C-alpha positions in Angstrom: 62.8 0.2 0.4 62.1 -1.8 -2.3 62.1 -1.1 -6.2 61.5 -2.8 -9.0 61.1 -2.8 -12.9 61.4 1.2 -14.2 62.2 2.1 -10.9 64.8 -0.1 -10.0 66.5 0.4 -13.6 66.5 4.1 -13.0 67.8 4.2 -9.6 70.6 1.8 -10.4 71.5 4.2 -13.3 71.1 7.1 -11.7 73.7 5.7 -8.9 76.2 4.2 -11.6 76.3 7.9 -13.3 76.9 9.3 -9.6 79.9 6.5 -8.8 81.1 7.7 -12.3 81.0 11.4 -11.8 82.7 11.0 -8.5 85.3 9.1 -9.6 85.6 11.3 -12.6 85.6 8.7 -15.4 83.6 9.5 -18.6 79.8 9.1 -18.2 79.0 7.1 -21.4 76.4 4.4 -22.3 79.3 2.0 -22.0 80.7 2.9 -18.7 77.4 2.7 -17.2 76.7 -0.9 -18.6 80.1 -2.0 -17.8 79.8 -0.6 -13.6 75.9 -1.9 -13.4 77.0 -5.4 -14.8 80.0 -5.5 -12.4 77.8 -4.6 -9.6 75.4 -7.9 -10.4 72.5 -5.3 -11.6 70.9 -5.3 -15.2 68.6 -2.3 -16.7 66.7 -2.1 -19.8 69.0 -1.8 -22.8 67.7 2.0 -23.2 68.5 3.3 -19.6 72.1 3.5 -19.9 72.9 5.4 -23.5 69.6 7.5 -22.4 71.0 8.9 -18.9 74.6 9.3 -20.1 73.1 11.8 -23.1 71.2 13.6 -20.3 73.6 13.7 -17.5 76.6 15.7 -18.5 78.8 16.4 -15.5 77.7 20.0 -15.6 74.4 18.7 -15.1 75.4 16.5 -12.7 77.7 19.6 -10.9 74.6 21.7 -11.0 72.1 19.0 -9.4 74.1 18.5 -6.6 74.7 22.2 -5.9 71.2 22.9 -5.9 70.5 20.4 -3.3 67.9 18.1 -5.2 66.9 17.8 -8.8 62.8 17.1 -7.6 60.2 16.6 -5.1 58.9 18.4 -2.1 61.2 21.3 -0.7 64.1 21.0 -3.0 61.3 21.7 -6.0 59.8 24.4 -4.2 63.7 26.0 -3.4 64.7 25.5 -6.9 61.8 27.4 -8.5 63.5 30.7 -8.2 66.6 30.0 -9.3 64.9 28.5 -12.7 62.8 31.5 -13.1 65.9 33.3 -13.5 67.3 34.5 -10.7 71.1 34.4 -10.2 72.6 31.8 -8.2 73.7 32.4 -4.8 77.4 31.4 -4.7 78.6 29.0 -1.8 79.4 31.0 1.8 76.8 33.3 1.1 73.5 34.0 2.2 70.4 34.4 0.4 68.6 37.4 0.0 66.2 38.0 2.8 62.5 38.0 1.8 60.3 40.5 2.8 57.7 39.5 5.4 54.0 40.1 4.2 51.8 40.0 6.8 48.6 37.7 6.6 44.9 39.8 6.7 42.3 37.3 8.2 39.4 38.0 5.5 36.9 37.6 7.8 38.0 39.7 10.5 35.1 41.6 12.0 32.6 40.4 9.1 30.4 37.4 8.9 29.1 34.7 11.3 28.0 32.2 9.0 26.5 30.2 12.0 24.0 32.6 13.0 25.8 33.1 16.7 25.8 36.8 16.4 28.7 39.1 16.0 28.0 41.1 12.7 26.6 39.2 9.9 24.0 41.1 8.1 22.6 38.2 6.1 
């Protein structure tokens, strides 16, 4: 995967925050800049401060516990939790959802191609 520009800046800044979190270090713009410099990465000057203000330790824990922050199935799975449902504790199975039977809307009804079989149009 090859990233450039803002995508690269966001990715390396996110990874720096995760490294700081994992190392139980304080997540500040200064710490992020130091870590990025140590790894040979440079980013636009506003990214470290902006990410540090948005990503506190409790928010990082919530993202990691949810299995992701955005995209595809993770976003769809996070939808009910964001709507106010209580989070499922670790080790508990989520409540089973009732199965809804699909009904074929065209069952026994109309034949759009004139092949006989029920259309009265």
